[in-house]
C-alpha positions as CSV (number, residue, x, y, z in Angstrom):
1,M,93.1,68.7,91.9
2,K,94.5,70.9,89.3
3,K,97.2,72.6,91.1
4,T,98.2,68.6,92.3
5,I,98.4,67.7,88.3
6,V,100.5,70.8,87.7
7,K,103.1,69.8,90.4
8,I,103.4,66.6,89.8
9,L,103.9,67.3,86.3
10,Q,106.6,70.0,87.2
11,F,108.5,67.5,89.5
12,I,108.3,65.1,86.6
13,G,109.1,67.6,83.9
14,F,112.2,68.8,86.1
15,F,113.4,65.7,87.1
16,A,113.2,64.3,83.4
17,L,115.3,67.4,82.1
18,G,118.2,66.6,85.0
19,A,118.0,63.0,84.3
20,F,118.4,63.6,80.7
21,I,121.3,65.8,81.1
22,F,122.7,63.2,83.6
23,W,122.2,60.5,81.1
24,L,124.0,62.6,78.1
25,I,126.8,63.0,80.3
26,Y,127.5,59.6,81.5
27,K,126.2,57.5,78.4
28,D,129.8,56.9,76.6
29,Q,131.3,56.2,79.7
30,D,133.0,52.8,80.8
31,I,131.0,52.1,83.6
32,E,133.5,49.3,85.0
33,R,136.2,52.0,85.1
34,I,134.0,54.2,86.7
35,K,133.1,51.4,89.5
36,T,136.8,50.5,90.0
37,V,137.9,53.9,90.6
38,L,135.0,54.4,93.1
39,K,136.2,51.4,94.9
40,N,139.7,51.4,94.6
41,D,140.9,55.1,93.9
42,V,138.9,57.4,96.1
43,N,140.3,58.6,99.3
44,Y,136.6,58.7,101.3
45,W,138.1,60.6,104.2
46,W,138.3,63.5,102.1
47,V,134.8,63.3,101.6
48,A,134.0,62.7,104.8
49,L,135.9,66.1,105.4
50,S,133.5,67.6,102.9
51,L,130.2,66.4,104.4
52,F,131.0,67.8,107.9
53,I,132.4,71.5,106.5
54,G,129.0,71.4,104.6
55,L,127.1,70.8,107.9
56,L,129.4,73.6,109.4
57,S,127.7,75.8,106.8
58,H,124.0,74.8,107.0
59,I,124.6,75.6,110.9
60,S,125.8,79.1,109.7
61,R,123.2,79.8,107.6
62,T,120.6,78.6,110.1
63,L,122.3,81.4,112.7
64,R,122.3,84.0,110.2
65,W,118.5,83.3,109.5
66,G,118.1,83.7,113.1
67,L,119.4,87.0,113.1
68,M,117.2,88.3,110.1
69,I,114.0,87.1,111.9
70,E,115.0,88.9,115.0
71,P,114.0,92.1,113.6
72,I,110.5,91.4,112.7
73,G,110.1,90.4,116.6
74,H,111.1,86.9,117.2
75,K,113.6,84.7,118.3
76,P,113.1,81.5,117.3
77,R,114.6,78.4,118.6
78,F,117.9,77.2,116.8
79,I,116.6,73.9,116.7
80,N,113.5,74.2,115.2
81,T,115.5,76.8,112.5
82,F,118.1,74.3,111.9
83,L,115.8,71.7,111.0
84,A,113.6,73.9,109.0
85,V,116.4,75.1,106.9
86,M,117.5,71.4,106.2
87,V,113.8,70.5,105.4
88,G,113.9,73.6,102.9
89,Y,117.3,72.1,101.2
90,L,115.1,68.4,101.0
91,M,112.5,70.2,99.4
92,N,114.5,71.8,96.4
93,M,115.5,68.1,95.9
94,A,111.6,67.8,94.8
95,F,110.8,71.0,93.5
96,P,113.3,74.0,92.5
97,R,112.8,77.1,94.8
98,M,110.4,75.1,96.8
99,G,112.7,74.6,99.7
100,E,112.5,78.2,100.5
101,V,108.9,78.1,100.8
102,S,108.7,75.0,102.7
103,R,111.3,76.3,105.7
104,C,109.1,79.3,106.4
105,G,106.2,77.1,106.5
106,V,107.9,74.9,108.9
107,L,109.3,77.9,111.3
108,A,105.7,79.7,111.0
109,R,103.7,76.6,112.0
110,Y,106.2,75.7,114.9
111,E,107.2,79.0,116.1
112,K,104.0,80.8,115.5
113,I,105.7,83.6,113.5
114,S,104.2,85.3,110.3
115,F,104.6,83.3,107.2
116,T,104.7,86.4,105.0
117,K,107.6,87.9,107.0
118,L,109.5,85.0,106.7
119,V,109.6,84.9,103.2
120,G,110.5,88.3,103.2
121,T,113.6,87.2,105.2
122,V,114.6,84.8,102.8
123,V,114.2,87.2,100.2
124,A,116.7,89.2,101.7
125,E,118.7,86.0,102.3
126,R,118.5,84.9,98.6
127,L,119.9,88.5,97.6
128,I,122.9,88.3,100.1
129,D,123.7,84.7,98.1
130,L,123.4,86.0,95.0
131,I,125.4,89.5,95.2
132,S,128.3,87.0,97.0
133,L,128.3,84.4,94.1
134,L,128.6,87.5,91.7
135,I,131.3,88.8,93.2
136,L,133.1,85.1,93.4
137,L,132.0,85.5,89.7
138,A,133.8,88.3,89.3
139,I,137.2,87.1,90.9
140,I,137.3,83.8,89.0
141,I,136.8,86.1,85.6
142,L,139.6,88.5,86.2
143,S,142.2,85.7,87.8
144,Q,141.7,83.3,85.2
145,F,140.9,84.9,81.7
146,G,144.3,83.8,80.6
147,E,143.4,80.0,81.1
148,M,139.8,80.1,79.7
149,L,141.4,82.0,76.8
150,H,143.7,79.0,76.5
151,F,141.2,76.6,76.9
152,M,138.9,78.2,74.0
153,K,142.4,78.0,72.2
154,S,142.8,74.5,72.7
155,N,139.1,73.7,71.8
156,P,138.3,75.7,68.8
157,E,135.2,73.9,68.0
158,I,133.7,75.7,71.1
159,S,134.8,79.1,70.0
160,E,133.1,78.6,66.6
161,K,129.7,77.6,68.2
162,L,130.0,80.6,70.3
163,H,130.7,82.9,67.9
164,A,128.2,81.2,65.3
165,A,125.6,81.5,67.9
166,I,126.2,85.2,68.9
167,T,126.3,86.2,65.2
168,S,123.3,83.9,64.2
169,P,120.9,86.2,61.6
170,Y,117.9,84.4,63.2
171,L,119.3,85.9,67.1
172,I,119.6,88.9,66.0
173,I,116.3,88.7,63.6
174,G,114.6,87.6,67.0
175,V,116.0,90.2,69.3
176,V,115.2,93.1,67.1
177,V,111.5,91.7,66.6
178,L,111.1,91.4,70.4
179,A,112.3,94.9,71.0
180,V,109.9,95.9,68.4
181,L,106.9,94.4,69.8
182,I,107.8,95.2,73.5
183,F,108.0,99.0,72.4
184,V,104.8,98.9,70.6
185,F,102.8,97.0,72.7
186,R,104.5,98.2,76.0
187,N,101.7,99.5,77.7
188,A,99.6,96.5,77.2
189,F,102.6,94.7,78.1
190,K,102.4,96.3,81.4
191,H,99.2,94.8,82.4
192,T,100.4,91.3,81.9
193,A,100.9,88.4,84.5
194,F,104.5,88.2,83.3
195,F,105.5,91.7,83.8
196,K,103.7,91.7,87.1
197,K,105.9,88.8,88.1
198,I,108.8,90.6,87.3
199,M,108.1,93.8,89.2
200,E,106.7,91.7,92.0
201,V,110.7,90.0,92.2
202,I,112.2,93.4,91.6
203,R,110.0,95.0,94.6
204,N,110.8,91.7,96.8
205,F,114.4,92.0,96.5
206,K,114.2,95.6,97.3
207,E,112.2,95.1,100.6
208,G,114.4,92.2,101.4
209,F,117.6,94.6,100.7
210,I,115.9,97.3,103.1
211,S,115.4,94.6,106.0
212,I,118.9,94.0,106.1
213,R,119.7,97.4,107.4
214,N,117.6,96.4,110.4
215,I,120.0,93.5,111.4
216,E,121.1,94.4,115.0
217,K,124.3,92.2,114.9
218,K,125.7,93.2,111.6
219,G,128.6,92.3,112.0
220,W,127.8,88.5,112.8
221,F,125.9,88.9,109.8
222,F,128.4,89.2,107.8
223,F,130.9,87.0,109.4
224,H,128.0,84.3,108.8
225,S,127.6,85.4,105.2
226,A,131.5,84.7,104.5
227,F,131.6,81.8,106.6
228,I,128.7,80.5,104.5
229,W,130.6,80.6,101.0
230,G,133.6,79.8,102.3
231,M,132.5,76.7,103.8
232,Y,130.8,76.0,100.6
233,Y,133.9,76.2,98.2
234,L,135.9,74.3,101.3
235,M,133.5,71.6,100.6
236,L,134.0,70.8,97.2
237,Y,137.8,71.8,97.5
238,V,138.7,69.1,99.7
239,V,136.9,66.6,97.7
240,F,140.0,67.4,94.9
241,F,142.1,65.7,97.1
242,A,140.3,62.3,97.4
243,F,141.6,61.8,94.0
244,D,144.8,61.7,92.5
245,F,143.8,63.5,89.5
246,T,142.8,66.7,91.2
247,S,144.7,66.3,94.1
248,N,147.6,68.5,92.6
249,L,145.2,71.4,91.6
250,N,145.3,74.6,93.1
251,P,143.0,76.6,95.3
252,I,142.1,78.9,92.3
253,A,141.1,76.1,90.2
254,G,139.1,74.6,93.6
255,L,137.3,78.3,93.2
256,T,136.8,78.0,89.7
257,T,135.1,74.6,89.4
258,F,133.1,75.7,92.8
259,V,131.5,78.9,91.0
260,L,131.0,77.3,87.7
261,A,129.5,74.3,89.3
262,S,127.2,76.9,91.4
263,F,125.6,78.2,88.5
264,G,124.2,74.6,87.8
265,M,122.5,74.5,91.0
266,V,120.6,77.7,88.9
267,A,119.2,75.3,86.7
268,P,115.5,74.1,87.2
269,V,115.9,70.6,88.0
270,Q,116.3,68.9,91.5
271,G,119.3,69.5,93.4
272,G,121.3,70.1,89.8
273,I,121.7,67.0,89.1
274,G,122.9,66.9,85.8
275,A,123.5,70.5,85.2
276,W,126.0,70.5,88.3
277,H,127.7,67.7,86.7
278,F,128.4,69.0,83.5
279,M,129.4,72.5,85.0
280,A,131.8,71.2,87.3
281,K,133.5,68.5,84.5
282,E,134.0,71.5,82.3
283,A,135.3,73.4,84.7
284,L,137.9,71.3,85.8
285,S,138.6,70.7,81.8
286,L,140.2,74.2,82.2
287,Y,143.0,72.7,83.9
288,G,143.4,70.0,82.3
289,V,141.5,67.1,83.9
290,A,140.3,64.9,81.2
291,N,136.8,64.4,80.5
292,E,136.1,60.7,81.8
293,N,137.9,61.9,85.6
294,G,136.0,64.9,86.0
295,I,132.5,63.0,85.7
296,I,133.9,60.7,88.3
297,F,134.8,63.7,90.4
298,A,131.4,65.5,89.7
299,F,129.6,62.5,90.5
300,V,131.1,61.4,93.7
301,A,131.1,65.4,95.1
302,H,127.5,65.9,94.2
303,T,126.4,62.6,95.2
304,S,127.8,62.8,98.8
305,M,126.0,66.4,99.1
306,T,123.1,64.9,98.0
307,A,123.1,62.2,100.2
308,M,123.5,64.1,103.1
309,I,121.2,66.5,102.4
310,I,118.4,63.8,101.8
311,L,119.6,62.2,104.8
312,I,119.3,65.1,107.4
313,G,116.0,66.4,105.9
314,I,114.3,63.2,106.2
315,L,115.4,62.9,109.8
316,S,114.1,66.7,110.4
317,V,110.9,65.7,108.7
318,M,110.6,63.1,111.3
319,V,112.1,65.0,114.3
320,L,110.2,68.0,114.3
321,P,106.7,67.1,115.4
322,F,108.1,65.2,118.3
323,I,110.4,68.3,119.7
324,N,107.6,70.1,119.2
325,R,104.9,68.0,121.2
326,R,106.4,67.7,124.0
327,S,103.8,67.6,127.2
328,D,105.3,70.1,129.3
329,V,105.7,73.1,126.4
330,T,102.5,74.8,125.9
331,D,101.7,77.1,123.1
332,E,102.9,80.3,125.2
333,E,106.1,78.6,125.2
334,L,106.2,78.4,121.6
335,V,105.6,81.8,120.9
336,P,109.1,84.1,121.5
337,K,109.0,86.2,124.9
338,T,109.3,89.3,122.7
339,V,105.8,89.0,121.4
340,I,104.5,88.0,124.6
341,A,105.8,91.3,126.2
342,K,104.1,93.2,123.7
């Protein structure tokens, strides 16, 4: 009962945070203008293409996960693996980071695979995703440094706020006090739940990284790793052509928007709501897109992606029991042949 209450409170808290950010972004906007633009000035064929590209990325992620599962002695059916991935995306809409656990639970149930071993593969997968995102961020910083400096010069109030925050005596004192406390109580700190959690995360990443070495089809693994992020990028960039105010922006502008908006997904809110919109519009502002246009772009791009995930996710939840409850399928048939052979 206590855990249920905690989960409900977490859901409400995360959702409220995202909704508040979303409200802050859109509260002063002309709703009638937004309605007019959405009705008359959006080429939804580009949005449809974006969703198709997004579906390709999900299929590629499914295939990559299958490659990562093979070294632990299993070869799950593609349909179950794909539906588990989509259920995971859906669960992330309810509870941030819950999707990773959910998809492992789904596949463990229907493919008779160890749940803990599946979690290890997902840890490795997330490690690769993190490295990929950091590489893209480095590319953006190196290639768009001039645009960022120009933006800071054009918006001196932002530079002033950042400088004030970094040089704040409260921040400096706080960091010094924290460092002293950690040094003095370092032995006691090692026994705290927080420290143990950090060490557990480090160990999981280490084990996940080591598990990648056991993948037999490494070429396909790295192909899918690149393909997934390439499709993620194109999924957003093609939406640029749906609007007059972004159709003239180059691919680098699209990459910048994609990378910065991706960090909005890291925020502890369902589906990046609010945070993703904010990061996307701020990225577009680097290239002269007006704030009121940037938030319309963010609304269309994020809403379409979210709607697809919710639709396919719900269908996946509904379909999974039926495709795994056929009368001609026994439990032995659901267990991979490699396991039976052992």
